[in-house]
C-alpha positions as a Markdown table, in Angstrom:
| # | Residue | x | y | z |
|---|---|---|---|---|
| 1 | Met | -87.9 | -71.5 | -37.8 |
| 2 | Gln | -84.4 | -70.7 | -36.6 |
| 3 | Lys | -83.4 | -74.4 | -37.2 |
| 4 | Phe | -83.7 | -74.0 | -40.9 |
| 5 | Lys | -80.3 | -72.7 | -41.8 |
| 6 | Gly | -76.8 | -74.0 | -42.6 |
| 7 | Ile | -75.5 | -76.7 | -44.9 |
| 8 | Met | -77.9 | -79.4 | -46.0 |
| 9 | Pro | -76.6 | -81.8 | -48.5 |
| 10 | Ala | -79.1 | -83.0 | -51.1 |
| 11 | Ile | -78.2 | -86.6 | -49.9 |
| 12 | Ile | -77.8 | -89.3 | -52.5 |
| 13 | Ser | -80.0 | -92.4 | -52.4 |
| 14 | Pro | -77.7 | -95.4 | -53.1 |
| 15 | Cys | -79.2 | -98.2 | -55.2 |
| 16 | Asp | -78.1 | -101.7 | -56.3 |
| 17 | Ala | -77.6 | -103.1 | -59.8 |
| 18 | Asn | -81.3 | -103.7 | -60.0 |
| 19 | Asp | -82.1 | -100.1 | -58.9 |
| 20 | Gly | -83.4 | -101.1 | -55.5 |
| 21 | Phe | -82.9 | -98.7 | -52.7 |
| 22 | Cys | -79.9 | -99.6 | -50.5 |
| 23 | Glu | -81.1 | -98.6 | -47.0 |
| 24 | Asp | -77.9 | -99.5 | -45.1 |
| 25 | Ala | -75.8 | -97.5 | -47.6 |
| 26 | Phe | -78.2 | -94.5 | -47.3 |
| 27 | Ala | -77.9 | -94.5 | -43.5 |
| 28 | Ala | -74.1 | -94.8 | -43.9 |
| 29 | Val | -74.0 | -91.7 | -46.1 |
| 30 | Ala | -76.2 | -89.8 | -43.7 |
| 31 | Thr | -74.0 | -90.7 | -40.7 |
| 32 | Tyr | -70.9 | -89.7 | -42.8 |
| 33 | Leu | -72.3 | -86.3 | -43.7 |
| 34 | Tyr | -73.2 | -85.5 | -40.1 |
| 35 | Gly | -69.8 | -86.6 | -39.1 |
| 36 | Gln | -68.6 | -83.7 | -41.3 |
| 37 | Ser | -70.7 | -81.3 | -39.3 |
| 38 | Val | -73.5 | -80.7 | -41.8 |
| 39 | His | -76.7 | -79.2 | -40.3 |
| 40 | Gly | -79.3 | -81.3 | -41.9 |
| 41 | Leu | -80.3 | -83.4 | -45.0 |
| 42 | Tyr | -82.5 | -82.7 | -48.0 |
| 43 | Val | -84.0 | -86.0 | -48.9 |
| 44 | Cys | -85.1 | -87.5 | -52.3 |
| 45 | Gly | -84.6 | -84.4 | -54.3 |
| 46 | Ala | -83.2 | -84.5 | -57.8 |
| 47 | Thr | -79.8 | -85.4 | -56.5 |
| 48 | Gly | -81.4 | -88.0 | -54.3 |
| 49 | Asp | -83.0 | -89.4 | -57.4 |
| 50 | Gly | -86.4 | -89.2 | -55.8 |
| 51 | Phe | -88.4 | -89.0 | -59.1 |
| 52 | Ser | -86.9 | -92.4 | -60.1 |
| 53 | Met | -87.7 | -94.1 | -56.7 |
| 54 | Arg | -90.9 | -95.8 | -55.8 |
| 55 | Leu | -93.1 | -94.1 | -53.2 |
| 56 | Asp | -92.4 | -96.7 | -50.6 |
| 57 | Glu | -88.6 | -96.3 | -51.1 |
| 58 | Arg | -89.0 | -92.5 | -50.8 |
| 59 | Lys | -90.9 | -93.0 | -47.5 |
| 60 | Arg | -88.2 | -95.3 | -46.2 |
| 61 | Ala | -85.5 | -92.8 | -47.1 |
| 62 | Thr | -87.4 | -90.2 | -45.0 |
| 63 | Glu | -87.8 | -92.6 | -42.1 |
| 64 | Ile | -84.1 | -93.4 | -42.1 |
| 65 | Ala | -83.0 | -89.8 | -42.5 |
| 66 | Ala | -85.3 | -88.8 | -39.6 |
| 67 | Lys | -83.8 | -91.6 | -37.3 |
| 68 | Val | -80.2 | -90.7 | -38.1 |
| 69 | Ser | -80.8 | -87.0 | -37.9 |
| 70 | Lys | -82.4 | -87.3 | -34.5 |
| 71 | Asp | -79.1 | -88.8 | -33.2 |
| 72 | Phe | -77.1 | -85.7 | -34.5 |
| 73 | Lys | -79.8 | -83.1 | -33.8 |
| 74 | Gly | -80.0 | -82.5 | -37.6 |
| 75 | Val | -82.9 | -81.1 | -39.6 |
| 76 | Val | -84.7 | -83.1 | -42.3 |
| 77 | Ile | -86.4 | -81.5 | -45.3 |
| 78 | Thr | -88.1 | -84.1 | -47.5 |
| 79 | His | -88.7 | -83.4 | -51.2 |
| 80 | Val | -92.2 | -84.7 | -52.0 |
| 81 | Gly | -92.3 | -83.5 | -55.6 |
| 82 | Ala | -94.5 | -85.5 | -57.9 |
| 83 | Thr | -96.4 | -85.0 | -61.1 |
| 84 | Asn | -99.7 | -85.0 | -59.3 |
| 85 | Asn | -101.2 | -83.7 | -56.0 |
| 86 | Arg | -102.1 | -87.2 | -54.8 |
| 87 | Asp | -98.5 | -88.5 | -54.5 |
| 88 | Ala | -97.1 | -85.2 | -53.2 |
| 89 | Cys | -99.8 | -85.1 | -50.5 |
| 90 | Glu | -99.2 | -88.8 | -49.6 |
| 91 | Leu | -95.5 | -88.3 | -49.3 |
| 92 | Gly | -95.9 | -85.1 | -47.3 |
| 93 | Ala | -98.3 | -86.6 | -44.8 |
| 94 | His | -95.9 | -89.5 | -44.3 |
| 95 | Ala | -92.9 | -87.2 | -43.9 |
| 96 | Ala | -94.7 | -85.3 | -41.1 |
| 97 | Lys | -95.7 | -88.6 | -39.4 |
| 98 | Val | -92.2 | -90.0 | -39.2 |
| 99 | Gly | -90.5 | -86.9 | -38.0 |
| 100 | Ala | -89.3 | -84.7 | -40.9 |
| 101 | Asp | -89.0 | -81.1 | -40.1 |
| 102 | Ala | -90.3 | -79.8 | -43.4 |
| 103 | Val | -91.2 | -80.7 | -46.9 |
| 104 | Ser | -90.2 | -79.2 | -50.2 |
| 105 | Ser | -91.2 | -79.7 | -53.8 |
| 106 | Met | -90.2 | -78.8 | -57.3 |
| 107 | Pro | -93.1 | -77.4 | -59.3 |
| 108 | Pro | -94.5 | -80.0 | -61.7 |
| 109 | Ser | -93.4 | -79.2 | -65.2 |
| 110 | Asn | -95.9 | -77.9 | -67.9 |
| 111 | Lys | -98.5 | -76.7 | -65.5 |
| 112 | Ser | -100.1 | -73.3 | -65.4 |
| 113 | Tyr | -99.5 | -71.0 | -62.5 |
| 114 | Ala | -103.1 | -71.7 | -61.3 |
| 115 | Gln | -102.3 | -75.4 | -61.2 |
| 116 | Leu | -99.0 | -74.8 | -59.4 |
| 117 | Lys | -100.7 | -72.7 | -56.7 |
| 118 | Asp | -103.3 | -75.5 | -56.3 |
| 119 | Tyr | -100.5 | -78.1 | -56.1 |
| 120 | Tyr | -98.5 | -76.2 | -53.4 |
| 121 | Thr | -101.6 | -75.4 | -51.4 |
| 122 | Ala | -102.7 | -79.0 | -51.3 |
| 123 | Ala | -99.2 | -80.3 | -50.5 |
| 124 | Thr | -98.8 | -77.8 | -47.6 |
| 125 | Lys | -102.2 | -78.7 | -46.2 |
| 126 | Ala | -101.6 | -82.4 | -46.4 |
| 127 | Ala | -98.2 | -82.3 | -44.7 |
| 128 | Gly | -99.2 | -79.9 | -41.9 |
| 129 | Ile | -95.5 | -79.0 | -41.5 |
| 130 | Pro | -93.5 | -76.2 | -43.0 |
| 131 | Leu | -93.0 | -76.3 | -46.8 |
| 132 | Phe | -90.4 | -74.9 | -49.1 |
| 133 | Ile | -91.2 | -74.1 | -52.6 |
| 134 | Tyr | -88.4 | -74.9 | -55.1 |
| 135 | His | -87.3 | -72.4 | -57.8 |
| 136 | Ile | -85.2 | -74.1 | -60.4 |
| 137 | Pro | -86.3 | -72.9 | -63.8 |
| 138 | Ala | -83.4 | -74.5 | -65.7 |
| 139 | Val | -84.8 | -78.0 | -64.8 |
| 140 | Thr | -88.6 | -77.4 | -64.6 |
| 141 | Gly | -89.1 | -74.7 | -67.2 |
| 142 | Gln | -91.2 | -72.9 | -64.7 |
| 143 | Asn | -89.6 | -69.4 | -64.6 |
| 144 | Leu | -92.1 | -67.8 | -62.3 |
| 145 | Ser | -92.3 | -64.0 | -62.0 |
| 146 | Leu | -91.5 | -62.2 | -58.8 |
| 147 | Pro | -95.2 | -61.5 | -58.0 |
| 148 | Gln | -96.0 | -65.2 | -58.6 |
| 149 | Leu | -93.2 | -66.3 | -56.3 |
| 150 | Leu | -94.3 | -64.0 | -53.6 |
| 151 | Glu | -97.9 | -65.2 | -53.9 |
| 152 | Leu | -96.7 | -68.8 | -53.4 |
| 153 | Leu | -94.7 | -67.7 | -50.3 |
| 154 | Asp | -98.0 | -66.3 | -48.9 |
| 155 | Ile | -99.7 | -69.7 | -48.9 |
| 156 | Pro | -100.4 | -70.6 | -45.3 |
| 157 | Gly | -97.6 | -73.0 | -44.2 |
| 158 | Val | -95.1 | -72.1 | -46.8 |
| 159 | Val | -92.1 | -70.7 | -45.0 |
| 160 | Gly | -89.5 | -70.2 | -47.7 |
| 161 | Leu | -87.9 | -71.5 | -50.8 |
| 162 | Lys | -84.9 | -73.3 | -52.3 |
| 163 | Phe | -83.5 | -70.9 | -54.8 |
| 164 | Ser | -81.5 | -72.5 | -57.7 |
| 165 | Asp | -81.0 | -69.7 | -60.1 |
| 166 | Ala | -78.0 | -67.6 | -61.1 |
| 167 | Asn | -80.1 | -64.4 | -60.9 |
| 168 | Leu | -79.4 | -63.6 | -57.2 |
| 169 | Phe | -81.1 | -60.1 | -57.5 |
| 170 | Val | -84.4 | -62.0 | -57.7 |
| 171 | Leu | -83.4 | -63.8 | -54.5 |
| 172 | Lys | -82.6 | -60.4 | -52.8 |
| 173 | Arg | -85.9 | -58.9 | -54.0 |
| 174 | Ile | -87.8 | -61.9 | -52.5 |
| 175 | Leu | -86.1 | -61.4 | -49.2 |
| 176 | Leu | -86.7 | -57.7 | -49.2 |
| 177 | Glu | -90.4 | -58.2 | -49.9 |
| 178 | Arg | -90.7 | -61.2 | -47.5 |
| 179 | Pro | -88.1 | -60.6 | -44.8 |
| 180 | Lys | -89.5 | -63.6 | -42.7 |
| 181 | Ala | -89.0 | -66.1 | -45.6 |
| 182 | Ile | -86.2 | -68.6 | -45.3 |
| 183 | Ala | -84.1 | -69.0 | -48.4 |
| 184 | Phe | -81.7 | -71.8 | -49.2 |
| 185 | Asn | -79.2 | -71.3 | -52.0 |
| 186 | Gly | -79.3 | -74.2 | -54.5 |
| 187 | Asn | -76.4 | -73.5 | -56.9 |
| 188 | Asp | -73.2 | -74.9 | -55.4 |
| 189 | Glu | -71.0 | -72.5 | -57.4 |
| 190 | Leu | -72.9 | -69.6 | -55.9 |
| 191 | Leu | -73.2 | -70.5 | -52.3 |
| 192 | Cys | -70.9 | -67.7 | -51.0 |
| 193 | Pro | -72.7 | -64.9 | -53.1 |
| 194 | Gly | -76.1 | -66.4 | -52.2 |
| 195 | Leu | -75.3 | -66.2 | -48.5 |
| 196 | Leu | -74.0 | -62.7 | -48.9 |
| 197 | Tyr | -77.3 | -61.8 | -50.6 |
| 198 | Gly | -79.3 | -63.1 | -47.6 |
| 199 | Ala | -79.7 | -66.9 | -48.0 |
| 200 | His | -79.9 | -68.7 | -44.7 |
| 201 | Gly | -78.0 | -71.8 | -45.9 |
| 202 | Gly | -77.4 | -74.0 | -48.9 |
| 203 | Ile | -78.7 | -77.3 | -50.3 |
| 204 | Gly | -76.5 | -78.8 | -52.9 |
| 205 | Leu | -75.4 | -81.8 | -55.0 |
| 206 | Thr | -71.7 | -81.6 | -54.4 |
| 207 | Tyr | -72.1 | -81.3 | -50.7 |
| 208 | Asn | -72.1 | -85.1 | -50.8 |
| 209 | Ile | -68.5 | -85.0 | -52.1 |
| 210 | Phe | -67.2 | -82.0 | -50.2 |
| 211 | Pro | -69.3 | -81.5 | -47.0 |
| 212 | Lys | -66.4 | -80.0 | -45.0 |
| 213 | Leu | -65.7 | -77.4 | -47.7 |
| 214 | Phe | -69.2 | -76.1 | -47.7 |
| 215 | Val | -69.6 | -76.2 | -43.9 |
| 216 | Lys | -66.4 | -74.2 | -43.5 |
| 217 | Leu | -67.6 | -71.7 | -46.2 |
| 218 | Tyr | -70.8 | -71.2 | -44.4 |
| 219 | Glu | -69.0 | -70.7 | -41.1 |
| 220 | Ala | -66.7 | -68.2 | -42.7 |
| 221 | Val | -69.6 | -66.1 | -43.9 |
| 222 | Gln | -71.3 | -66.3 | -40.5 |
| 223 | Ser | -68.1 | -65.0 | -38.9 |
| 224 | Gly | -67.8 | -62.2 | -41.3 |
| 225 | Asp | -64.6 | -63.5 | -42.9 |
| 226 | Trp | -65.6 | -62.8 | -46.5 |
| 227 | Arg | -62.0 | -63.3 | -47.8 |
| 228 | Arg | -61.9 | -66.8 | -46.4 |
| 229 | Ala | -65.4 | -67.6 | -47.7 |
| 230 | Met | -64.5 | -66.6 | -51.3 |
| 231 | Glu | -61.1 | -68.4 | -51.0 |
| 232 | Leu | -63.1 | -71.6 | -50.3 |
| 233 | Gln | -65.7 | -70.9 | -53.0 |
| 234 | Asn | -63.0 | -70.2 | -55.6 |
| 235 | Ser | -61.1 | -73.4 | -54.7 |
| 236 | Phe | -64.2 | -75.3 | -55.8 |
| 237 | Gln | -65.0 | -73.7 | -59.1 |
| 238 | Pro | -62.3 | -75.3 | -61.3 |
| 239 | Phe | -63.3 | -78.8 | -60.2 |
| 240 | Leu | -66.9 | -78.1 | -61.0 |
| 241 | Gly | -66.0 | -77.1 | -64.5 |
| 242 | Val | -64.3 | -80.4 | -65.0 |
| 243 | Ala | -67.3 | -82.3 | -63.5 |
| 244 | Ile | -69.7 | -80.5 | -65.8 |
| 245 | Asn | -67.6 | -81.5 | -68.8 |
| 246 | His | -67.8 | -85.2 | -67.7 |
| 247 | Asn | -71.5 | -84.9 | -66.6 |
| 248 | Val | -72.1 | -84.0 | -63.0 |
| 249 | Phe | -74.2 | -87.0 | -62.2 |
| 250 | Ala | -71.8 | -89.4 | -63.7 |
| 251 | Val | -69.0 | -87.8 | -61.6 |
| 252 | Leu | -71.2 | -88.0 | -58.6 |
| 253 | Asn | -71.8 | -91.8 | -59.1 |
| 254 | Leu | -68.1 | -92.3 | -59.5 |
| 255 | Met | -66.8 | -90.2 | -56.6 |
| 256 | Met | -69.4 | -91.5 | -54.1 |
| 257 | Lys | -68.6 | -95.1 | -55.1 |
| 258 | Glu | -64.9 | -94.3 | -54.6 |
| 259 | Lys | -65.9 | -93.1 | -51.1 |
| 260 | Gly | -67.4 | -96.5 | -50.4 |
| 261 | Phe | -71.1 | -95.5 | -50.9 |
| 262 | Gly | -72.9 | -97.3 | -53.7 |
| 263 | Pro | -72.7 | -99.2 | -55.9 |
| 264 | Phe | -74.7 | -96.5 | -57.6 |
| 265 | Cys | -76.6 | -93.3 | -56.6 |
| 266 | Thr | -78.8 | -92.9 | -59.7 |
| 267 | Arg | -81.1 | -95.4 | -61.3 |
| 268 | Arg | -81.3 | -96.4 | -64.9 |
| 269 | Pro | -81.2 | -94.9 | -67.4 |
| 270 | Arg | -78.1 | -93.4 | -65.9 |
| 271 | Ile | -74.9 | -92.0 | -67.3 |
| 272 | Glu | -71.7 | -93.8 | -66.1 |
| 273 | Leu | -68.1 | -93.1 | -66.9 |
| 274 | Ser | -66.2 | -96.0 | -68.5 |
| 275 | Ala | -62.9 | -96.9 | -67.0 |
| 276 | Ala | -61.1 | -94.9 | -69.6 |
| 277 | Gln | -63.4 | -91.9 | -68.9 |
| 278 | Ala | -62.9 | -92.2 | -65.2 |
| 279 | Lys | -59.1 | -92.2 | -65.7 |
| 280 | Gln | -59.4 | -89.1 | -67.9 |
| 281 | Phe | -61.6 | -87.3 | -65.4 |
| 282 | His | -59.1 | -87.9 | -62.6 |
| 283 | Ala | -56.2 | -86.8 | -64.8 |
| 284 | Glu | -58.0 | -83.5 | -65.2 |
| 285 | Ala | -59.6 | -83.2 | -61.7 |
| 286 | Asp | -57.1 | -84.6 | -59.2 |
| 287 | Gly | -55.0 | -81.4 | -59.2 |
| 288 | Tyr | -58.1 | -79.4 | -58.4 |
| 289 | Leu | -59.2 | -81.9 | -55.8 |
| 290 | Ala | -55.8 | -81.4 | -54.1 |
| 291 | Ile | -56.3 | -77.6 | -54.1 |
| 292 | Ile | -59.7 | -78.0 | -52.5 |
| 293 | Glu | -58.2 | -80.3 | -49.8 |
| 294 | Lys | -55.4 | -77.9 | -49.1 |
| 295 | Thr | -57.7 | -74.9 | -48.9 |
| 296 | Val | -60.1 | -76.6 | -46.6 |
| 297 | Ala | -57.2 | -77.6 | -44.3 |
| 298 | Ala | -55.5 | -74.1 | -44.4 |
| 299 | Lys | -57.5 | -72.6 | -41.5 |
């Protein structure tokens, strides 16, 4: 379980104009991220557009991620979330077969707690490797209580959770109640506080854009340099505010394409910035991007 820690980008899944999965571009992104010293990859989550990909494409993404990660001694967590047990179980069994280290899943929306428990139990059993539940109430509408989250963590084979919620006191209470559970912080703007509250690492969207920033932030926390960690965190916050105003996924598409990965990282229907909107975004964001670059390079 000691390998489940550190910075794990929720890696994008590039696609072409017809929304087909671009395998070579995906492998290139994975290689680039490992070159920035990330510790692993979170494959086909929401950032990875997994819900818009076909099952065979999601399987190929896991296969490629496992192959690339082996070369860098990185960890692969595959998101197997689906609207039904059958697909989640199929994806989980495949992930285990091709070398993923763990699986994870958002809870299906509009399901009762009893249905969620059955879903996670089935997915864990089918995969046969560690599973991380995924707490992201703003997206799923599933705002589970602390007792319910603890009960899900007690399912045999469930080893922890990805926690994407601003209420870090809930995260702390989970770790106090289940000290062996492994927690990944999921809100990029709260990585430093999340780590200080006991998270073992982070899984995030903008880790694709700023992998070195978040690696250095994690390293600063591990070394006890809280001032440096918050300096890095604070350098990121103004940029994120601009990105939110322009739609984070539209900005992700734009910036990853500018890095040479693309042509797209989300499938249709997607939100794209027009040339004028992209120009306006850069007019607002470039100063903040320079601050991030300067802060990362400072030490």
